[in-house]
ZAVO-926960 format. One record per residue (C-alpha): residue in three letters; y, x, z. Coordinates in steps of 0.2 Angstrom, whole numbers, plus 5000, padded with zeros to 4 digits. Each point is the difference from the previous one (the first is absolute). Layout:
AlaYXZ...
This chain:
Met561352405346Tyr498549904995His499349924984Ile499149844998Val498650024988Cys499149854992Gly498750014986Lys498350074997Gly499150055015Val501149925013Asp499049845000Gln498550105005Leu500850055016Ile500549835007Glu498949844997His500649835006Arg499049844999Val500049835007Leu498449955010Thr499649825005Ile499049975016Asp499749835006Gly501349934988Lys501450125006Asp500750144990Phe500250185007Gln500850154992Ala498850154998Val500850174997Thr499150164997Val501050164999Lys499150164995Leu500750155008Pro499350185000Lys498450015010Thr500249825006Thr500349824995Leu501149885010Leu499349825000Thr500849845006Ile499849814999Ser501449895006Asn500849835000Asp501749955007Arg499350005017Gly499050165002Tyr498950134993Ile498450115001Met500050184995Cys499050164999Gly499950135013Ala501850064996Leu500749865011Asp500650055017Val499649855011Gly500750095015Leu501750024992Leu500049814995Asn499549955018Asn501250125009Val501550064990Leu500149854989Ala499449875013Asp501649904998Arg499549964982Lys498449915005Ile499050074985Ile498449924996Ala498950134993Gly498250085001Arg499350174995Ala498350044992Val499450184999Gly498950084987Val500549884986Lys500450064982Thr500249844991Ile500749835002Glu498349925000Gln499550125014Leu501549955010Leu499649824998Ala498250035007Ala500350135013Pro500249965019Leu501750035006Glu500050165011Ser501649945009Val501349864999Thr501849985007Leu500349905016Glu500949864989Ala498449994989Glu499049985016Ser501149855005Ile499549904985Gly498150045002Ile499850164990Lys498950125009Ala499450184997Gly498249994992Met500549854990Val499750024981Gly501650024990Ser499949844990Asp499749905016Ala501650075007Leu501049964985Val499549825001Lys500649995018Met501750064993Thr500349854989
């Protein structure tokens, strides 16, 4: 059994905001977990994420899904995720010109 809790303090754990980059909207989500924070910025085509993203899993086990994604490590905020070079990207991301080393915001623009 589980309970869904809404109210004071819950909104401090999950933050959602809309970012506009080159006139295109993206969804930025921050999830604060014990000892770590999950970060992701996405649109309807793909996403970039913090180091929790398993690019190998996306390329191998989920290859048939053709997921466009990139991973940045050592980031702690959405702003850092936008500015950081991507450490790794999926094969599908490479197919549209996104490369490891590319800054997060530049990769997002290629997803539009």
